[in-house]
N, C-alpha and C positions, 0 to 999 in steps of 0.2 A: 635374536630376531624378535620383532614386536609381536605381541599377542594378537591372535585372530579376533574376529568380530564376536564369536560366541563366547570366547574366554573373557573378553572385555565386558560383555553383557552380564555374565555371571558375577564377575568381581564388583561391578558397579551396583547391581541389585543387592549383593551381599553387604556393601557399605551403606547403601541408601535404603535399608530394609523398611523403615517406617513409612516412607513415601510409597513404596511398592505395596505394602500391606494395606495402606489407606485406599489405594486405587482399586485393589481387588475386593476390598470390603464393600466399596460402592457398587462394584459389579455384582457381588452376591446379593446385595439389597435389591438391585434392579431385577435380578433373576427371580427372587422370591415373590416380588410384586407381579411378575409376568406369569406365574404358574396358573393362577385362576383364569385369566383371559385366554391362555393357550388351550387349556382343556375345555373351556367353555365354547371355543370356536372350532373344535375338531369336526371335520366333515368326512363323509364316505368317499372312497376312492372313485375316480371317474376314468375317462379315457378321452383320447383326442376326438375332435368333432368329425374327423375324416372316417371314423368307423360307423358302419351302418347301424349297429345296435345303439351307439351313443346318440346318433341323430334321432332315432326313433324315441329313445327315452326323453330327449329334450323336447320333442314334439308333444309327447304325452304330458310332460310337466307344464308346457305352455298352455295346453288345452285344459289343464286342471285335473286330468285323470290320476296323476300320481302325486296329488297333494299329500302332505303329511297327515297321518291318521293316528288316533288313539283308540284302542279297542279294549273293552273290558269283558271278561268272562265272569258272569255272576253264577256261581256254582253252588250245588247242594240245596237247590230250591225246587219248588213245584211251579213250573211256568204258568199254570192255569190258576194259581192262587191269587185272590184279589189283593192281598198285601204285597205280593211281588209286583203285580201290575201297577199298583199305586206308587210304590217306592221307586220303581224304574222310571216311570213317567215324571215323577217329581224331580229326580236327578236330572233327567233330560231337560226339564223346564228351567232348572237352575243353570245348566251348562250352556244351553242355546244362546242366551243373551251375552255371554262372556265375550269380551273383546278378543278377536283373533279366531273365533269359532265360526266355521261356515255352515255346518250342518250336523245334526244329531239324529241318528236312526236307531229305533228300537223295534222289537217285534210287535209292540203294542200300538204303533202309529196307525191311526185310522185310515190314512190315505196310502198306506203301503200295500202293494199287491200281495195277495195271499201267498203266492209262491215265494216271494222275497221274505215275507214275515216268517214263513215256515223254515226258511234257510237260516234264520237267526235263533232257532231253537235247536239244542243239541239232539243228536239221534237217540240218546238215552233218556231224553226228556227230563234232565236234571240240571240244565244250565241254559242261559240265554246270553246273547251278545248285545252290547251297547257300542255302536260305532260313532266316533266323533271325528268329523273331517275338519281340519284346520284350514284357515285361509292361507294364502301365500305370504309367508313372513320371512324376515331375515333370521339367521341362525339363533341369535341371542333371544329375540322375541319368541321364536317358536319354542325354545327350551322353557321359557317362563310360562307360556300359555299351556304347554303340554303338562308341566308340573302342576299347575292349578287345576286342570281338568282331571288329572290322575288323582289328586287329593280328594276332589268331590266324588269321583267314582268309588274310591276306597271307602267313603263314608257309607256306601250301601251295605257293606258288611256289618256295620253296627246297627243298622235299622231293620235288617232282616235276620231273624233268629236262625242260627246254624248256617248262614250263607258265608261263602268264601268268595272274595272278589280279587281277581288277578288282572292287572292292567298291562297291556302290551301295545302292539301296533308299531308302525314305522317310526314315529316320533319318539315313543317311549323306548323302543329297542335301541335306537341310536344313542339316546342319553344314557340308558343303563349300560350299554357297551362302553361308552366313554368313561363312565364312573368306574366300571370294572377295570379298565386299563389303568386309570389313575391309581386305584387301590393296588393293582398288581405291581406297578412301578414303585410305589411307596413301600410296599411289603418287601420287594426285592432289594431295594436300597437299605432298608432297615435290617434285613437279614444278612446281606453280603458284606456291608461295611464293618460290623463288629468281628465277623469271622476273618475278614481281610486283615484287620488290625492284629488279631491274635497270631495269625500266620506271620505277619511282618515282625512281630516281637520275637518270634523264634528265629526268623531269618537274620535280624539285626542284633538280637540279644539285648535290646533295650527299648523302652516304651517311647522315648523322645524321638529317636531315629525312625521307629516304626510309624509314628503318628504323622510324619511329614507327608508321605505319599497319600495317606488317607485324607488329610486336610486338603491337599491339592485336588484330589478326586471330588471332594465335596464342593470346593469352589468351582471346579469345571462343570459339575452337574447342575449347580445353581445358575452359573453364568450362561449355560447353554439355553436356558429358558428365554433369556432376552433375545438371543439369536433366533430362536424359533418364533417368538412373537413378531420379530421383524419380518421374517419370511411370510408369516401369516397375513401380513398386510398386502402381499402381492399375489399369493396363491393359496389354495386350500391345503391344509395339513390334515392327515388322517392319523389313526392310532399307530400305524406302522412307523411313521416318521418320529413320533415322540418316543416310542419304544427303542428303536435302534439307535437314535441319536443319544439317548440317555445311556444306553449300553456302551456306546463308543466313548462318550465323555468319561465315564467311570473307568472303563478298561484301560484306555490310553493313558489317562492321568496317573493311575496306579503303576502301570508299567514304567512310564517315564520317571516318576518320582523314585521308584525302586532302583532304576538304573543310575540315576544321578546321585542319590544318597549312598548307594553301594560303592560307586567309584570315588566319591568324596572321602568316605571312610578308608578306602584302600589307599588313597593318597596321604591321608593322615597317618596311616600305618607305615608309610614309607618315610616318615620323619618330617613332613612338610608342615609349615604353619598354616592355620586355617585360610588366610587370604590367598596364599600360594596354592593350597590344596584345592580351593574352589575354582581357581583359574585352570589348573591342570585337569580337574574333573570335567569342567565345562568344555575345554578344548578337545576332549576325547568323547566322553559320554554325551556332552551337549551337542557335538557335531553329529553323533549317531542319531540323537533325537530329532535334529533338524531334518536329516535325510529320511528318517522314519516317518515323520509327520507329512513330508512331501509325498512319500510313496502311498501312504494311506489316503491323502487328498487326491492323488492321481487315480487310485482305485475308485474313489467316490465319483470322480468326474465322469466316468463311463455311464453313470445313471442319467446324466443330462441328455444323452443321445437317444433315449427311447421315445421321447415325445409324449410321455404320459405325465400328467400334472403331478401326481403323487410321487413318482420316481424322480422327476426333475427337482421337485422341492426337496426331496430326501437327499439327492446328490449334492445340491447346493448347500444344504444344511450340513451334510457330512463333511464336505470340504472345509466349511467354516469351523466345525467342531474340532477337526484334526488340527487346524491352526490355533484354535483357542487352547486346546490341551497342550500344544507345544509352548505357547506363550506362558500359560500358567506354570508349566514345569520349569521353564528356563528362567523365569523371573521370580515367581512366588516361592518356589523351592529354595532358590538362592537366598531370598529374604528370610525365610523361615530358618534356614541353616545359620544365617547371621544372627537371628534372634536367639536361637538355642546355643550357638557357638560352642563353648567348652563342654556342654552337656552331651554332645554327640561324640562318642568315643571312637578312637581309631579301630580299624578292623584288626583284631589280634591274629586272625588267620593270615591276613596279608602281611602283617608285620613279621610273623614267624617265617613265612615263606621267603620274604625278601632277605631277612637276616640269614637264613640258612642256604638258600639256593640262588637268590637274585630275583629280579622282577619277572623273569620270563621262564621260570622253572616248569618242567613238564611233570609235575607230581600232582596227586590227587585223583579222585574218582573219575572225573571226566577225561583227564589225560589218559588214564588207563583204559577207559572205554574206547577212546579214539584209537589207541594203540591196538586193541583187540580187533576193531573194525578194519584197520588198515592192513592187518595180516591177510585177510581174505576179502579184498574190496569187491571183486567181481561177483562172488557168491552172495555177499551181503546186498549188493545192489539188486541182483536178480530176485533173491528171496523176498526182500522188503518190497520191491516194486510189485511182485506177483501178489503179495498179501494185500497191498493197498488197492490194486486193481480188482482183486476178488471181493474186497469189502464194498466196492462200488457196484457190484452186480445187481443188487435189488432195484437200482434205479431204472434198469431196463424194462421192468414190468410194473412201474408205478405211473399212474396218470396224474393229471393236474386238476385242481379243484379250488375254485374261488371261495372266499369267505361267505358263509351264510349262517343261519341260526344253528346249524349243526356244529359250527366252530366255536360256539359259546356254551357254557355250562347250563344244563337243564335246571339248575337251581336258580338261575336268573329268571325273574318274574316274567319278563317279556318273551323269553324263550319258551317258558311253560305255556304261555298263551298261544304262541305260534304252533306248538305241538297239539294243543287243544283244538285249534282251528282245523288242523289237518286230520286229526284222529276222530273228532266228535262232531265237526260241522262240515266235513268234506270240502274244506277250503285249503288248497295247496299252499304250503309255506311260500312258494314262489313258482310262478308258471315257467315251464321249460322254454316254451316258444310263445311269443306275443307278436301278432301280425298287425301292423298299422297300415291302413290303406286309405287313399283318397276316393272314397265311395260311400254308399249308404249302408246301414247295418244289415238290411235285408239281402243286398247283393253279396256282402261279405259272408253272411250266414250260408248262403247258397254255395259259395266257393269252399267254405270251411267244412261243409258236410262230407267232402270226399275223404277227409282224414279220420272220420269216425270209423273205428274198426281196424285202423292201421296198427300193425304190430308195435306194442309198447305204448300206444296212446291210451290214456285212461279216461280222458274227458275232453270234449270240445265245448267250451262255454258259449253261451249265446253272445252274438256280436253286440257291441255297445256303441252308440253314437256319442262321440266325445266332443264333437264340434261340427260346424257346418262343412259338409262334404268330407268328414274325417271319422272313420270307424275303426274299431279295434276288436280283436278276438284273441282269447287265450286258449292254448292247446297244452294240456297237462300230460305228463307221462307217469307211468307207474314207477315208484321208487325215486331215486336221486335225479333231480332236474338237471344235473350236470354230467350224467352218465354218458357212456359211449352211445347208447341208444338215443338219448336226447340230442346229442351233438349230430348224430347221423340224420335225425329228423330235421334239424335246421337246414342241412344241405339239401334234403328233399324238398322242403318248403320253398327255399330260395330258388330251386330249379323249376318250381311249378307255382308261380306267384298268381295272386288275383289280378284281374285286368286293371290297367292303369298304374299309377305310381304307388309303390308300397315299400315298406321297410319291415325287417324281421329282427326282433330283439327277444328279451327273455334271458334267463340264466345261461342256458346252453349256447345261445347265440353270442352273448357277451363273452363267454369263455373262448369260443371259437375265434372271435375277432381279436381279442387280446393276445391269444397265443400266436395267431398269425402275425400280429404286429411285433411281438417280442422276438419271434424267430427271425423276422426280416431284419430287425435292427440289432440283434445280439452280436453278430459278427463285427459290426462297426463299433459298438460299445466295448466289446472285449478287445478289439484291435487297438483302440485308443488307450485302454488301461494297460495292456501289455507293452505297447510302445513307450508309454510314460515310465513304466517300471524299468524297462531296459535302459532308457536314457538316464534315469536317476541312479541306478546301480552302476552304470558305466561312469557317471560323474563321480561316484564315490570310490570306485575301485580302479578305474582306468582299463578295465577288461571288458571285452565283448562276450567272452565265453561264460563267465560267471552269471551275468544277468539272464542269458538264454537258458542256462541250466536251472536257474532258480525258477523261472517261469514254468518249465516242464515239470519240475518236482511239485510246484504248487498246484498245477493242474491235476496231477495224480492224487495229491492229498485231498483236493476238493472233491474229486470223484468218490473217494472213500467216505468223505463227509456226507455227501448226498445219498450214498448207498445206505448209510446208517439211518439217515432221516427217512428214507423210503421204507426201510424195514420196520421202523417204529410207527410212523404216521400213515404210511400207505398200506402196510400189511399187518399192523397191529402187534408186532413183536415187542413184548414186554410193556406195551402201552398201558394195560390195565394195572400191572404191578407198579408202574411209575406214576399212575394217575393222570395220564395224558389223553387228550381228545383226538380220536382218529376220524378222518373223513374220507378214507379210501383214496388219498392223494395228497400232493403237496400244493400249497398255494404258489402259483407262478410268480407272484410278486415277492414272496419270501425266498424263492429260489434265486431270483435276481439279487435281492438284498444280501442274502448270505454269501452269494458269489462275490459281490463287490467288497463286503466287509471282511470276509474270511481271506480273500486274496490280499487285501491291504494289511490285515493283521499278520498273515503268514510272512509277507515281505518285512513286516515290523521286526520279527525275530531273525529273519535273514540278515537284515541290516545290523542288528545287535551283534550277531556272530561274525559276519564278514568284516565289519569295521575293526573288530579286535584282531582277527586273522591278518588283515591288511596292515595293521600296525607292526606286526612282527615281520611280515614280508618286506615292508619298507625299511626295516632294520637290517635286512640282509639275510634272514633265515630262509632255509629251504621250505617249500610248501608243506611237506609232511610235518616238520617241526612246528611251523606256524599254526597249522590246524590243531595240533595237540595242545599247544600253549593257548591258542585263542579259545578253544572249546573249554579248557580248564578254567580260564579266567572269566569266561562269559556264561558257561553252562549252568552254573549255580544261579546266576541272575535270570537266565532265560527260563529255566524250569520253575523258579520261584514266581517269576512274572506270569508264566503260563498257569501255574496253580491258582494264582490270584484271579486271573481272567476266568478260569473255569469256575471258580467259586461265584464270581459275579454273574456269569452267563447261566450257570445252573440255577441260581436264585431266580432268574427270569424264567427259566424253564419250568419252575414250579408254579407259574402263574395259572390262573383259572381260565384264561381265554386261549383258544387254539393257536392263533397267529403268534402270540408272544411265546407260547411253548415251542413252536417250530423254530422261531428265531433263536431263542435261548439255547435249546438243545443243539441246534445246528452249529452255532458259533462255539459252544463248549466243546463239542466233538472236534471241530476244525482246529481249535487252539491246542487241544490235548494231543491230537495226532501230529500236528506240525512241530510242536515244541519237543516232543519225545522221539518219535520214530524218524521224522524227517531231519530235524536239526542235529540230533545226537547220533544218528546212525547213517542216514542216507547221505547227508552232506559230507561228513568225513570220508565216506567210502568213494563217492564220486570225485571229490577233490584229489584223493590219492590216485585214482585211476587217471585223471587228467594231468596231474603233476604240474610241470611248468606251463602247460598249455592253458591252465586256468586263467592266466594273466595275459593271454594273447589278445591283441587288438591290431587292426590295420595301422600302418605307420601314420597315415594322415590323421586318424582318430587319436592315436597316441600323442601326437603333437598338440592336437586340440585340447586333450585332457591336461597336458602339462601346462598349457597356457591359461586355461580358464577354470581348472578344478578348484573347489573350495577346500582350503587347507587350514588347519589350526596348529599352532606351535605351542607346546607346553613350556612354562618356565623351566630352564635347565636343559632344553633341547636346542639343537640347531635346525636349520631348514631341512625339511623332509622327514621330520620326526625322529631323527637319529639321536640317541642319548649320548651324553659325553662319554660314558663307558658302559658297555654291556657286560653284566656279570656272567662269568663262565658257568656253564651247566655242569653239575657233577656227573661223573661217568655212570654211577649207579645211584640215582636219587632214592632216598628213603621213602617208602610208601607212607602216605598220611591216611587218617581215618576217612571212611566214605563220606562224601559231600563236605569234606573239610575245606 
């Protein structure tokens, strides 16, 4: 029977390797050139315009109240000293005429009201503030202007003996956070890739074979920047998008390269020539990767339904990256194998097993593990399920918390400024509640007075007129501006609004609105994801039971993952020892992102295992035998791939920014739990319990699968994947060394 599409692709890329290498080299060049523009254009996350808090923020931005600012804390000085007075005014005089600067305010301005001047002097009388308001600028220009202003403000430290100048504010904080993310990503890649290469050398027993998945990962990570730059032309990208897309590109490419190279070496060990081995490997492992990439893309597609710009951009980019990783693996890996050719040695382990027992022998560590699990399948399912559900218990007592300055390290200069403002100048890092109303400031002040003395309210700021007939007032709460007290205050304020048209925003209001939106659309997004998973797994296996079982097990595994994240980031368990930032809750965007990515990656390993099991079922083996043989032949690859994924994700978990830490740790835990407990224990147990029912599907769906299913035939096989001769299994197979 003729080779299938994937097998032909592998063989052609193997033969035309120089053309393939040239194409991907151009892609890498484009990606490298895209890095700067991508990070230069990162924006903060927003929300749909239908949300009240988003509408209010847009009105304030249009009115000019929320223009970008640069704030300097000039510390370690005597505010009354003439030298300080002269140096600060000289800096203001230099900054004021700069292009892009709208206003400079210092405590020494002659026209500044005494109360406002006093507010710019620290309570300990050892520091003063210099506030620079920028004009409305595009992102690139704002970055350049903010950098120039910051440089001039820092010069104050050299003109005043003993003075320390720290620069922060919205514009500086945004840029410093973007720079920190870029450093975190670079550090994670620099740390994870060498460790990955070392592990692969042990897995493959050679540097050449080990280097192929790493090269594919580098190409994917570089090429992904071009995709992100393309999306940046149509929508805003934030730090989360760059982080998780880089994670996905690295993780998937390493997984896919490992699977392909491992199967190719296995085919070489069976005595096949390189061009035949590549076709046989791509017909099986390549088909697995095709379905795996589609399942990951399906998981990402659920993000498109939330209606939030950042999540939609991330979903679209995630779908693209899954497909890019698949293309890199199926084409570049084949070309690299063709380039290395004879330097990639056959798998001695596979050769020994085939020579002694045949291609499908039930020997080795994973076959023995499956046999142990199959002896007590019900007890195994109940005990494992209870442990995973118990691990998810901390999630029940964890709240949600959006990113703020507390999600960034205090060592960051702009973060230190934000804490200075709160601790020494009585300026909240962010107001919990902001009320915007179509009225005058005096009327809004009169209405806002009722909230003075309310439980939890620390300050009601004087109302400010920000435009004709448009006033605004800030209401601060003691402690966390996103606490339960602050969120309850939002509900009270919205129930007792000022007269006329008004909007309520602020950190607590934004969190309330976003959580309401996520909760409303999560069932639709999850439904699309689950439906796509079921359809794809049915297309691969022809079973309706196996996909449903996989979805249920993934849900339990994800519950355990979120429980661990909640224990660490919500309750502080081991956070200090691990050097992680806790903010008494999980970022709701991170929860959605980890759900989508972890669900897709879990299905990734499910596809790896099921495809191998299905190979043996199609050869006529009973399910129990197929499970043992499938786990033995894929277990080593799955655990090795998972270890590599954990290394990559853990490297991201060592980042300095809280959001990247949450994503990195969450995905590392998800992969570790899924590839060990779920794939190696829970799957064999449940498949043993279900027996032949694993492969059940309604007759009509069965006919549909027979007609339209994607099948690949290896050279030496007939239709259906049946080999010319199936080697007999020995009655008592000799045990092999663990992980052999």
